[in-house]
N, C-alpha and C positions, 0 to 999 in steps of 0.2 A: 599842754605842751606850749612853750613859748613861741611867739608868731615868728622871730628869726630863725628858728629851728625849723618850723614849718616851711618857711621860704627856702631855707637850704635843701630841703628834703625835696620840695618841688623843682627846683633847678637841678638837682641831680638826676631827677627821673626826667626831665624834659630833654636832658644831654642825652640819655640812653634811648630816648623816644624815636623809632625808625622813621616816623613820619615828620618828625620835626627835623631830624637830619636830611631827609630826602628833600624837604621844603627849601632847604638851604642851598642843599646841591643843584636844585632845578630853578633857583631862584623866585620861588613863591614867598610871598608875604607872610604867609601862615600856613600851618599845617592842616588848617580846615580845607585849603585847596584840594586835598586828596578826597575829602569827604564829597564836594562837589564832582569830582571826576568820577567817582565810584558810583553816583546817583545818577550822573548822565549815561554811564554804562548801563545801568539797570533800566531806566526808563526812556533813554535815547530823545532827549526832548531839546538838546542846543544843536543848531546847525548854522549854515553860513548867513542866511539873509533875515535874520530874526531881529525884533526888538527887545530888550530886556532891561528890567529895573531892579537895581542890587541895592536892597534896604539894610541897612546897618552895615555898609561895606567896608568900612575901614578896619584894617590897614589895606585892603584891597585883594586878598587871595582870592575870593571868588570871581571878582572882576577879571583878573589876570586869566583865570580858567575861562571864563566867559568869552573874553577877548580871542583866544586863542581858537576858539570854535565858532563864534559870530565874527566871520572876516569882513562881511559887506553890511551887516546890520547896524542897528544903534544901541547904544548901551550907556545907561546912567548908572552912577552910583550916588546914594545919599546916606549920609551919617551927620549925626551931631557933633562927632569927631574930626579932627583935619584928615586929609588923605592925601599922600603924595601923588602927582600925576601919574596916570598910566595912558601911554600912547592910544588913541582911539576910543577913551571911556570919559563921557561928560562927569561932571562932579558938583554936587550941590551940598553945601555944609547947612545942615538945619534939622529941625525936628519934623517928622511926617504929619504930626498934628496940627502944624503951623499953616494956616491957610494960604500965606504968601509961598511957603514951600511947594503946597500942592499946585499951585497955578504954575510955579517955574516947571515942575513936572511935566504937567498937561503941555505946556509951551514948547518944552523940548523935543517931546515927541510929536507934538501936533497931531495926533491920533491913537487909537488905542495900541495897546502893546502885546506880545505874543506871551511874555515870561515875567512874571514877578518872583524874586527870590529873596529869602530873608534869613541871615543868620545872626539876628539880633538875640541878645541876651542881657539879663538885667546885671548890673554890677554887683559881686559877691558881698552878702552882709554877713555870713556864717550862719544864717539860718536858711538850711537848705528848701525847707517847705515854702519860705517867704521868697526865696529866689527862683524857685520853681513857678510860683504863683504869678510873679512878676514877668519872668520871660514868657509866661502863657498869655499874659495881657498884651506884650509886645507882637506875639503871633496873633492875637486877634485884632491888633491894629493893622496890622501887616495885610492881614485878610480883608480888611474894610479897603483899603488901598486897592488891592487887587481885583476885589468886586466890583471897583468902580472904572478901573482901567484897562482890564483885560478884554482881548477879543473873546468871541463866543467860545473858541476852542482853546483857550488860552491855558497856560499852565502857573499854578502857584506852588512853590516849595519853600516850606518854614521849618526852622528849629523850634521845638517844643522839649518840655520835660516832663516826665511821668509824674503825676502830682494832682492836686484838687482840681486844678482848672482843666486838666486833660479832656474829660468828658465834655466840657463845654465846649472846648475846641472842635472835639471829633463831630459833636452834634451840629455844631455850626457849619463846619466844612460839608457834612453830608446834605445839609438842606440847600447850599448854594453850589456844589459842584457835582458834577456826574460821576467823576472817578475820585476817589480817597484811598490813599495805600499809605500806612505807617512803615517807615524803614529805618533800620539802623545800620550805618555802614560800618563796615570793620574797621575803618580808620578812626571810629568813634572809640573813645577808651571805654574798656569793659566795666568799669567801676561808675561809670557816668550814667546818669538817668536820662540822658540827653537821646532824642529820637528825632526823626524828620517826617514832616507829614507833607506827601505829594498830591496835588490836587489838580484836575485837569477837566476842562468843558464848565462854562457857566450854565447853571440851572437857572430858567426864568421863574423867581418865586412870585 
């Protein structure tokens, strides 16, 4: 199938997607906002006075949801891509593996944080197994950040794809967190291998 035909089919499906439609109606920048809303209903981890780090934040759907719930806390969004300003949300453009970006994150909070969320995903290459592996690597990178910056009872939530690196992520999570749950939101497309890993409470290894 030609690339332009695939693109047209994708656009057609998106226009019929109820979560895409609702995101436009409710003013969210991405349909993924509903995934975070659903997971917060399930795990009840967002509340008014928390500090939250949003990795891979652009275009800002998860930061928007977080800002609605965290009214008096501190939120920082980080992404290698630019992101339009969200009132009450700080933003750093850069790579989380860069030492200068890490310093800026630490300086912004000047303390440990309550929540680290990551909806990072690798750019699609057409090779699903490779994309799954690369997204898994991003999850492991986000987990490393979380382990360093989270409070003892902090929460780490990240996107992953079922694939070759899944077992490594699961093993790593169970080694470093007290509670580890895999969850697929209803707003995640059925055909997608995307799931999320919810972790809570740092284990002293």
